[in-house]
N, CA and C atoms as a LAMMPS dump frame, in Angstrom:
ITEM: TIMESTEP
0
ITEM: NUMBER OF ATOMS
327
ITEM: BOX BOUNDS ff ff ff
-5.0000000000000000e+02 5.0000000000000000e+02
-5.0000000000000000e+02 5.0000000000000000e+02
-5.0000000000000000e+02 5.0000000000000000e+02
ITEM: ATOMS id mol type element x y z
1 1 1 N -7.271 -7.091 -17.814
2 1 2 C -8.037 -6.007 -17.221
3 1 3 C -9.475 -6.478 -16.959
4 2 1 N -10.031 -7.219 -17.884
5 2 2 C -11.404 -7.701 -17.732
6 2 3 C -11.529 -8.615 -16.52
7 3 1 N -10.547 -9.497 -16.319
8 3 2 C -10.603 -10.408 -15.173
9 3 3 C -10.528 -9.647 -13.847
10 4 1 N -9.736 -8.615 -13.779
11 4 2 C -9.603 -7.848 -12.54
12 4 3 C -10.806 -6.957 -12.268
13 5 1 N -11.571 -6.666 -13.287
14 5 2 C -12.754 -5.838 -13.109
15 5 3 C -13.963 -6.654 -12.649
16 6 1 N -13.903 -7.986 -12.754
17 6 2 C -15.053 -8.851 -12.464
18 6 3 C -15.385 -9.092 -10.999
19 7 1 N -14.409 -9.404 -10.136
20 7 2 C -14.762 -9.814 -8.768
21 7 3 C -15.524 -8.733 -8.016
22 8 1 N -16.368 -9.183 -7.103
23 8 2 C -17.09 -8.222 -6.255
24 8 3 C -16.124 -7.466 -5.357
25 9 1 N -15.055 -8.157 -4.914
26 9 2 C -14.034 -7.534 -4.067
27 9 3 C -12.664 -7.836 -4.659
28 10 1 N -11.906 -6.795 -4.93
29 10 2 C -10.534 -6.934 -5.4
30 10 3 C -9.617 -6.463 -4.276
31 11 1 N -8.701 -7.328 -3.849
32 11 2 C -7.773 -6.997 -2.774
33 11 3 C -6.393 -6.765 -3.379
34 12 1 N -5.837 -5.609 -3.087
35 12 2 C -4.504 -5.243 -3.565
36 12 3 C -3.648 -5.011 -2.323
37 13 1 N -2.659 -5.865 -2.139
38 13 2 C -1.822 -5.828 -0.947
39 13 3 C -0.486 -5.158 -1.246
40 14 1 N -0.024 -4.335 -0.315
41 14 2 C 1.294 -3.681 -0.391
42 14 3 C 1.435 -2.735 -1.581
43 15 1 N 0.396 -1.978 -1.873
44 15 2 C 0.483 -0.987 -2.943
45 15 3 C 1.569 0.023 -2.595
46 16 1 N 2.448 0.28 -3.525
47 16 2 C 3.504 1.259 -3.304
48 16 3 C 4.779 0.687 -2.747
49 17 1 N 4.812 -0.622 -2.509
50 17 2 C 6.048 -1.24 -2.049
51 17 3 C 7.16 -0.956 -3.062
52 18 1 N 6.816 -1.084 -4.331
53 18 2 C 7.71 -0.702 -5.421
54 18 3 C 7.016 0.376 -6.238
55 19 1 N 7.763 1.353 -6.751
56 19 2 C 7.108 2.392 -7.568
57 19 3 C 6.579 1.813 -8.876
58 20 1 N 5.531 2.421 -9.377
59 20 2 C 4.923 2.011 -10.644
60 20 3 C 5.679 2.645 -11.803
61 21 1 N 5.828 1.913 -12.892
62 21 2 C 6.291 2.515 -14.137
63 21 3 C 5.119 3.29 -14.732
64 22 1 N 5.406 4.21 -15.641
65 22 2 C 4.356 5.082 -16.188
66 22 3 C 3.201 4.281 -16.781
67 23 1 N 3.49 3.269 -17.592
68 23 2 C 2.415 2.467 -18.199
69 23 3 C 1.608 1.737 -17.14
70 24 1 N 2.274 1.221 -16.111
71 24 2 C 1.576 0.507 -15.043
72 24 3 C 0.663 1.457 -14.272
73 25 1 N 1.112 2.68 -14.04
74 25 2 C 0.287 3.661 -13.336
75 25 3 C -0.982 3.965 -14.129
76 26 1 N -0.845 4.093 -15.43
77 26 2 C -2.019 4.366 -16.272
78 26 3 C -2.961 3.158 -16.319
79 27 1 N -2.408 1.958 -16.358
80 27 2 C -3.253 0.757 -16.308
81 27 3 C -3.981 0.657 -14.974
82 28 1 N -3.291 0.994 -13.88
83 28 2 C -3.937 0.959 -12.568
84 28 3 C -5.076 1.975 -12.509
85 29 1 N -4.859 3.15 -13.078
86 29 2 C -5.934 4.147 -13.147
87 29 3 C -7.134 3.587 -13.909
88 30 1 N -6.877 2.914 -15.025
89 30 2 C -7.969 2.328 -15.81
90 30 3 C -8.72 1.277 -14.998
91 31 1 N -7.99 0.475 -14.241
92 31 2 C -8.63 -0.539 -13.396
93 31 3 C -9.522 0.113 -12.346
94 32 1 N -8.986 1.109 -11.666
95 32 2 C -9.773 1.801 -10.638
96 32 3 C -10.99 2.462 -11.27
97 33 1 N -10.819 3.055 -12.426
98 33 2 C -11.945 3.701 -13.118
99 33 3 C -13.017 2.695 -13.508
100 34 1 N -12.606 1.525 -13.982
101 34 2 C -13.588 0.488 -14.351
102 34 3 C -14.381 0.011 -13.144
103 35 1 N -13.715 -0.095 -12.017
104 35 2 C -14.369 -0.612 -10.818
105 35 3 C -15.111 0.473 -10.041
106 36 1 N -14.864 1.729 -10.348
107 36 2 C -15.46 2.847 -9.617
108 36 3 C -16.978 2.721 -9.587
109 37 1 N -17.513 2.663 -8.39
110 37 2 C -18.941 2.528 -8.1
111 37 3 C -19.55 1.235 -8.653
112 38 1 N -18.713 0.254 -9
113 38 2 C -19.208 -1.029 -9.508
114 38 3 C -18.696 -2.208 -8.702
115 39 1 N -17.497 -2.086 -8.126
116 39 2 C -16.906 -3.185 -7.376
117 39 3 C -16.049 -2.653 -6.241
118 40 1 N -15.921 -3.449 -5.211
119 40 2 C -15.159 -3.042 -4.037
120 40 3 C -13.67 -3.269 -4.255
121 41 1 N -12.863 -2.368 -3.704
122 41 2 C -11.415 -2.515 -3.729
123 41 3 C -10.913 -2.323 -2.301
124 42 1 N -10.133 -3.278 -1.834
125 42 2 C -9.475 -3.171 -0.541
126 42 3 C -7.976 -3.056 -0.832
127 43 1 N -7.357 -1.997 -0.345
128 43 2 C -5.947 -1.753 -0.618
129 43 3 C -5.193 -1.64 0.697
130 44 1 N -4.06 -2.332 0.781
131 44 2 C -3.155 -2.126 1.903
132 44 3 C -1.895 -1.463 1.36
133 45 1 N -1.324 -0.579 2.169
134 45 2 C -0.122 0.121 1.76
135 45 3 C 0.599 0.645 2.991
136 46 1 N 1.91 0.677 2.921
137 46 2 C 2.695 1.318 3.962
138 46 3 C 2.963 2.776 3.612
139 47 1 N 2.394 3.242 2.536
140 47 2 C 2.568 4.618 2.078
141 47 3 C 1.32 5.425 2.354
142 48 1 N 1.504 6.637 2.833
143 48 2 C 0.361 7.524 3.031
144 48 3 C -0.114 8.015 1.665
145 49 1 N -1.351 8.451 1.595
146 49 2 C -1.872 8.924 0.307
147 49 3 C -1.087 10.133 -0.181
148 50 1 N -0.469 10.875 0.712
149 50 2 C 0.369 11.998 0.319
150 50 3 C 1.613 11.586 -0.448
151 51 1 N 2.01 10.329 -0.321
152 51 2 C 3.183 9.807 -1.024
153 51 3 C 2.834 9.159 -2.363
154 52 1 N 1.554 9.069 -2.679
155 52 2 C 1.158 8.329 -3.867
156 52 3 C 1.634 8.984 -5.163
157 53 1 N 1.899 10.27 -5.167
158 53 2 C 2.455 10.919 -6.359
159 53 3 C 3.781 10.302 -6.738
160 54 1 N 4.612 10.02 -5.738
161 54 2 C 5.904 9.384 -6.029
162 54 3 C 5.735 7.9 -6.327
163 55 1 N 4.753 7.256 -5.721
164 55 2 C 4.496 5.835 -5.996
165 55 3 C 4.113 5.643 -7.462
166 56 1 N 3.24 6.514 -7.96
167 56 2 C 2.767 6.382 -9.333
168 56 3 C 3.622 7.167 -10.328
169 57 1 N 4.6 7.92 -9.828
170 57 2 C 5.491 8.659 -10.704
171 57 3 C 4.865 9.867 -11.355
172 58 1 N 3.65 10.205 -10.957
173 58 2 C 2.942 11.336 -11.562
174 58 3 C 1.852 11.793 -10.595
175 59 1 N 1.969 12.981 -10.037
176 59 2 C 0.959 13.453 -9.084
177 59 3 C -0.433 13.599 -9.689
178 60 1 N -0.512 13.87 -10.982
179 60 2 C -1.832 14.01 -11.629
180 60 3 C -2.537 12.661 -11.687
181 61 1 N -1.809 11.623 -12.067
182 61 2 C -2.382 10.275 -12.105
183 61 3 C -2.769 9.845 -10.693
184 62 1 N -1.894 10.107 -9.728
185 62 2 C -2.187 9.738 -8.338
186 62 3 C -3.447 10.438 -7.842
187 63 1 N -3.606 11.712 -8.166
188 63 2 C -4.801 12.457 -7.752
189 63 3 C -6.059 11.88 -8.383
190 64 1 N -5.983 11.516 -9.649
191 64 2 C -7.147 10.935 -10.33
192 64 3 C -7.524 9.589 -9.712
193 65 1 N -6.518 8.779 -9.375
194 65 2 C -6.774 7.489 -8.734
195 65 3 C -7.386 7.704 -7.354
196 66 1 N -6.773 8.579 -6.568
197 66 2 C -7.266 8.838 -5.21
198 66 3 C -8.665 9.435 -5.213
199 67 1 N -8.965 10.273 -6.194
200 67 2 C -10.291 10.87 -6.298
201 67 3 C -11.363 9.786 -6.368
202 68 1 N -11.11 8.751 -7.141
203 68 2 C -12.08 7.665 -7.282
204 68 3 C -12.06 6.721 -6.076
205 69 1 N -10.86 6.425 -5.581
206 69 2 C -10.768 5.502 -4.446
207 69 3 C -11.347 6.086 -3.16
208 70 1 N -11.108 7.35 -2.909
209 70 2 C -11.513 7.944 -1.635
210 70 3 C -12.961 8.417 -1.61
211 71 1 N -13.61 8.503 -2.775
212 71 2 C -14.971 9.03 -2.835
213 71 3 C -15.941 8.304 -1.904
214 72 1 N -15.962 6.992 -1.938
215 72 2 C -16.883 6.221 -1.097
216 72 3 C -16.13 5.341 -0.107
217 73 1 N -14.94 5.742 0.286
218 73 2 C -14.096 4.83 1.051
219 73 3 C -14.12 5.083 2.548
220 74 1 N -13.616 4.105 3.243
221 74 2 C -13.28 4.214 4.653
222 74 3 C -11.787 3.951 4.74
223 75 1 N -11.06 4.894 5.304
224 75 2 C -9.616 4.755 5.433
225 75 3 C -9.309 4.382 6.878
226 76 1 N -8.571 3.32 7.04
227 76 2 C -8.162 2.874 8.374
228 76 3 C -6.642 2.996 8.431
229 77 1 N -6.157 3.811 9.353
230 77 2 C -4.719 3.99 9.518
231 77 3 C -4.29 3.216 10.747
232 78 1 N -3.327 2.353 10.549
233 78 2 C -2.8 1.543 11.646
234 78 3 C -1.372 2.001 11.896
235 79 1 N -1.111 2.374 13.112
236 79 2 C 0.237 2.819 13.472
237 79 3 C 0.839 1.812 14.432
238 80 1 N 2.141 1.709 14.401
239 80 2 C 2.804 0.822 15.337
240 80 3 C 3.766 -0.104 14.649
241 81 1 N 4.358 -0.939 15.454
242 81 2 C 5.363 -1.868 14.964
243 81 3 C 4.733 -3.021 14.192
244 82 1 N 5.536 -3.64 13.363
245 82 2 C 5.116 -4.811 12.613
246 82 3 C 4.794 -5.954 13.568
247 83 1 N 3.658 -6.566 13.39
248 83 2 C 3.308 -7.709 14.223
249 83 3 C 4.203 -8.899 13.904
250 84 1 N 4.747 -8.945 12.689
251 84 2 C 5.608 -10.056 12.292
252 84 3 C 6.928 -10.067 13.068
253 85 1 N 7.377 -8.883 13.472
254 85 2 C 8.66 -8.792 14.158
255 85 3 C 8.531 -8.623 15.667
256 86 1 N 7.319 -8.616 16.158
257 86 2 C 7.068 -8.38 17.58
258 86 3 C 7.82 -9.363 18.481
259 87 1 N 7.737 -10.643 18.162
260 87 2 C 8.401 -11.66 18.991
261 87 3 C 9.92 -11.504 18.975
262 88 1 N 10.484 -11.161 17.834
263 88 2 C 11.932 -10.961 17.741
264 88 3 C 12.366 -9.79 18.618
265 89 1 N 11.557 -8.744 18.652
266 89 2 C 11.879 -7.599 19.508
267 89 3 C 11.777 -7.987 20.979
268 90 1 N 10.762 -8.738 21.318
269 90 2 C 10.586 -9.167 22.71
270 90 3 C 11.76 -10.019 23.184
271 91 1 N 12.302 -10.824 22.286
272 91 2 C 13.411 -11.691 22.666
273 91 3 C 14.757 -10.97 22.637
274 92 1 N 14.76 -9.729 22.137
275 92 2 C 15.995 -8.958 22.104
276 92 3 C 16.806 -9.117 20.838
277 93 1 N 16.312 -9.873 19.861
278 93 2 C 17.05 -10.056 18.616
279 93 3 C 17.017 -8.823 17.726
280 94 1 N 15.961 -8.024 17.836
281 94 2 C 15.838 -6.797 17.05
282 94 3 C 15.568 -5.629 17.978
283 95 1 N 16.047 -4.466 17.582
284 95 2 C 15.759 -3.248 18.306
285 95 3 C 15.091 -2.277 17.347
286 96 1 N 14.111 -1.548 17.836
287 96 2 C 13.457 -0.555 16.996
288 96 3 C 14.41 0.617 16.809
289 97 1 N 14.539 1.068 15.56
290 97 2 C 15.419 2.195 15.259
291 97 3 C 14.765 3.076 14.215
292 98 1 N 13.773 3.854 14.604
293 98 2 C 13.079 4.723 13.66
294 98 3 C 12.371 3.914 12.593
295 99 1 N 12.362 4.407 11.333
296 99 2 C 11.661 3.698 10.27
297 99 3 C 12.351 2.417 9.84
298 100 1 N 13.648 2.289 10.074
299 100 2 C 14.354 1.065 9.708
300 100 3 C 14.616 0.248 10.97
301 101 1 N 14.967 -0.997 10.789
302 101 2 C 15.245 -1.879 11.917
303 101 3 C 16.735 -2.093 12.046
304 102 1 N 17.215 -2.122 13.275
305 102 2 C 18.61 -2.462 13.55
306 102 3 C 18.637 -3.814 14.209
307 103 1 N 19.544 -4.669 13.783
308 103 2 C 19.684 -5.955 14.462
309 103 3 C 20.554 -5.755 15.679
310 104 1 N 20.299 -6.534 16.688
311 104 2 C 21.107 -6.503 17.901
312 104 3 C 22.392 -7.259 17.608
313 105 1 N 23.514 -6.579 17.616
314 105 2 C 24.782 -7.201 17.218
315 105 3 C 25.247 -8.264 18.196
316 106 1 N 24.75 -8.257 19.41
317 106 2 C 25.132 -9.256 20.398
318 106 3 C 24.26 -10.512 20.334
319 107 1 N 23.227 -10.486 19.519
320 107 2 C 22.296 -11.618 19.464
321 107 3 C 22.853 -12.707 18.563
322 108 1 N 22.485 -13.936 18.873
323 108 2 C 22.851 -15.074 18.037
324 108 3 C 21.608 -15.692 17.454
325 109 1 N 21.752 -16.279 16.3
326 109 2 C 20.58 -16.863 15.629
327 109 3 C 20.225 -18.188 16.207
């Protein structure tokens, strides 16, 4: 915890990709609280803040975390397709199908 509280900027990528266990959610709250108004945190997530209750397994913990994170923050929402899969879609190997991806069954690798 001490090491994560030290850097001027802490980058957390893909928050919410997997749900937090209860102990992990409480540790994350402690980390955010330690850094609150002392160090910068940059977070990327494919989850909206409205989904963070399920990510952390507890809406109260999620609200406490968001309260500190959003107080002095700038939120940038990026919408659109994954840039990683853009070329595959252009070549016809993948087709967009709502939130999930469908492979083109006629395509060859």
